[in-house]
N, C-alpha and C positions, 0 to 999 in steps of 0.2 A: 529577856533572854533566859531560859530555864537553865541551861548548862553551858557556861561559857567555855569551860574545858573541851566540851564536845565540838563546839564551834572552832575553837583554836586548833583542835587535833585535825579538823577537816581541811583547814588551811595548810597545816604542816604537812599533812599527808599528801596534799595535791601539789604543793609548790616547793617542798623540800627544805633542807637545812639551810641553804643560802638565804632564804627569805627569813627563816626563824632567827638567824644570827645577824641579819642586817639591821643597823641601827635605825635606818629610815623606815623599815617595815616592821620586822618581827619583834625587836627587843621591847621597846616601850609599850607595844600593843600587848605583848605577853604578860607584862607585869599587871597592866590594867585588867586583862581578862582574868588572871588568876585572882585578883582582888574581888572582881565581880563574882567569880565562881564560888569564892568563900561564902558570900551572901546567899547565893543561890543554894549552896549546899545545906546551909542552915534551915532553909525553907523546906527541904525535902527529907530532913532527918539524917543527913550524911555529913559527918564531920569534915570540914576542909583538910585536916591533917590525914584523913585516910582516903581522901579522893585521889585516884591515880593521876600523876602528872604526865603530860606528853613528853616523849622522849625523842631527842635529835639522833638522826641516823647519819653516820659518816659515809658520804658518797665515795670515799677512797677505799675503805675496807669493809663497809657494811655493818660495822659494829655499833653497838649502842654507846654513846659517848657520855651524856650527861642528862640529868633530869631538868624539869622546867625551872625549879628554884635556882639551880646552878646557872642556867642560862640567864635568868632574871638578874642574878647578882653581877653579871658582866656588863649590863646595859646602864645607860644613864639617859637622863633627860626627862621632861615633862610628859606624862602619858595620859593627861586628863581626857584628851579626845580620841585616844587610841581605840576603844571599842567601836566608835562609829566608823573609823578608817578600816578596821578589820571587817566589819559587817559590810561595808561597801565593797570590800575586796571579795568576800565570799559571794555577794550578790552578783558581782561582775562575773566571777567564775561560772556560777550556775547559769547566768544569763548567756554566756558564751557557749555553754555545753547544751543549751536548749531547755534547761529546767527553769520553771517559773519560781520566782522568789517566794510568792505566796505559798506555793505547793510545798516548799521546803521550810516553812516557818520563818522566812526572812523578810517578811513584807516591810518591816521598818526600815531595812537597808535601802530599798528602792526609793524611799522618800528622803534618803540622805541628800540626793541631788534633786532640786526642783526641776520639773519638767520645763523645758523652754517652750514658750508659746510659739506658734508658726509666725514666721516673719510676715510682714504685710504683702499684699499682692504687688507683683512688679508693675511698674509704670507702663503706660502704653508705649512710650519711647523705647524703653528697654526690651519690652516684648517684641516690638517691631525690629529692633536691631539684632536681637537673637534669631528671629525668623529669617531675616535677610542673610545672616552668617550661615545658617543651616542650609538655606538654598543654595548659596555659593559652594558649600562643601558637597552637597549632593550633585552638583553640576561639574565637580572638579575632576579632571582626568589626569592629574600629574602624579598619582600614587597607585601603583600596581595592586595594592591591597583592596582598593575600592572595586576593581574589576571582578574580584573573586568573592568579595563579601556580599552577604544577603542585604544587610541594612547599613546605613550610615548611623553610628550610635553617638548621638550628639550630647545630650545631657539630661539630668533628671533633678528633681527637687524644686527648691524656691530660689530663683535668680535674685531675689532681694535679700537673701539670707546673708548674715555676717560671715559665715564659714564657707569656703569653697574647697571641696575635696577633689584631688586630682590623682587618678590611677594610672595604670600602664597602657592597657589596651582591652577591647572587648574579648570575651571568650564565646564559646558556642551559644550559650543561652542568651547572652547580650546580642549576639549577631542576629539571632531569630527574633527577639522581641524588639530590637532597636533602642534598648535602654541600658544604661551602664549599671553594673553591679546587681544583676538579678539572679545569678547563679548561686552556688554555695558560698562562694566568697561574698557576694552581696548580702546574702542572708546573715553571714557573720558580721559583716560590716554594720548591718542594721542592728544587731544585737549589741555591738560594741557601743554604737552611738546611743542606744536606749540606756545603756548602763551609766551614762552621764547626763541623761535627760534630753537627748536630741532625737529627731527622726527626719524623715525626708521632707518634711514641711519646714524644718528649721536649718537646713543645710542645702548646698547645691553641689552636684556630683558630675564630673566629667572625666575624660581620659586624655593622655598625651596624644594617643593615636586613636582615631575614631572608626577604624575599620579592623576587623579581626584578622590577625596574622594566621596563616595556615598552621594547623596543629597546635595552636595556642603557643607558639614560639614567641620569645621576646621580639619586639619590633627592632629592626635594624637602624643604625644611625642615619642612614639615608632616608628611611621611611619617617623617622622622628623629624628630621629637617624638613621633609615635604609637608608635614602637618604643622610645624611650629607656627607659622603665620596665623593659622586658624586658632590655635590655643592661645597665642598672644592676644588676638582680638577678642577671644571668649572671655579671658580674664579681664581685659579692659572694660568690656560691657557689663559684666557682672560686678565688677569693682568691689570685691570682698574686703572685709577688714583683716580676716586671717585666712591663710591658705595652708591646707594640710596635704602633704605629699606622701602617697602611699608607696613605699618600696624604692629600690635603688633606681629603677628606670625613670620614675617620675622625678626623683630627686637630681639625677644627672641631666636630665632634659630641661627641667625648669630653671634650676639654679646654676646649671653648667659647672658643677663641682665634681671632683672625683673622690671625695671623702667616702670612708666606709660608713655604713648605717649606724653602727654602734656609736661612733664619735659624733655623727651628725645629729643623732637624737638628743644629745645633750644640750644643744644650744639652739637659739632662735635665729633665723636668717631673715633677709628682706628681699622680696622680689619687687623690682621696679617696673611699674606699668609705663606705658608709652607717654603719659602726661607727666612722668616724673614722680609720681606718687609711690612711696614705698609700702608694700604690704608685708606685715609680719608673717613669717613662714616657718612651719615645723615639718619635721619628717618622722614618720613612723613606720611600722611594718605593714606590708601589704597583707590583707587578710588570707590570700591564698598561701602565703608563707606560714601564717599562724595555723592553718588547716594541716600543713605538713609538719609543722614543728610546735605542737601545742604548748611545750614547756616555755615558750617565749611570751605567752600571754601574760605572765607576771610583769614583764617589762613593758608590754603594750599598755597595761593598766596605768603604769606610771605616766606614760605619754598622754593617755586620755584625761587623767586627772590635771596634767599640766595644761591641756587644751581647755578644759572647762574652767580652770582657774584664770587663765588669760581672758576667756570670754566674759567671766564674771566681774572682771575689773571695771572700774568706773569708766575708764577711757575705752572699754569694749574692745581692746586690741587695736586701738585706733591707728590709722595710717598716717604717715609722716611725709611731708613734702621733702623732695630731694634737695640737698644743699648745692 
């Protein structure tokens, strides 16, 4: 990394003072980056003492508050691995904005998370069960949405994958193509997954409701209940190790809780399948929300890291039998 200060400044500029001052994100990383910047400065003939430090800007009054060295003095903790975490973060940001890491000189950050190999091909039994469920849904006449939708949007990805992602409902692009998450939200979801080493060959994706609500409105409680038996069977067939719920609608529908998203994102839940097996379940933002509120991507990044960390455990986020 030729100029760690420039890297840090890009993080600070994009994500603001809260990240700079957070003990979990900015503080220890800043210390390590400044140390690394000193070494880089000597290499290009610029003294570390004369290199400009990034400045935190107060969101309250817009004034300059303190230089990097002052910020560093207020932080504690071991920062040995901070540069890698910051590079991952910058890579994630560029990934989500559509910029390639290689093009921006951050190729090393993409390698911070090993690419997850595709899950093995689903067994004939699982394929047959999914095909049968899809046929039942296509023949179902108990939901008005089906009458006005172009396609039944069933699922996509690898049903043998450890991770099952559940969204809200199809949008216009999904309704046309008959696949979940293929529009702008789906493109963002793909980039989010890529930032931690996943793609559609290593996850499985579906929705709470499988037909597009008119005008992309949220599905009603009645529509969710009409589709619930299909979703329950869908989860039973895939039998994932980890479930990821995108947004409030998916969280309320699958977990039947009324918690706010901010609080729910902080904990792991368990979804109980029909055979009594509990599946570890987490909640994060729906990509469509992140498109409307890009400032929340910093928090989505924390969720993604938590997901990858759980996946990487020896237990693989293993399910637990109900007591």
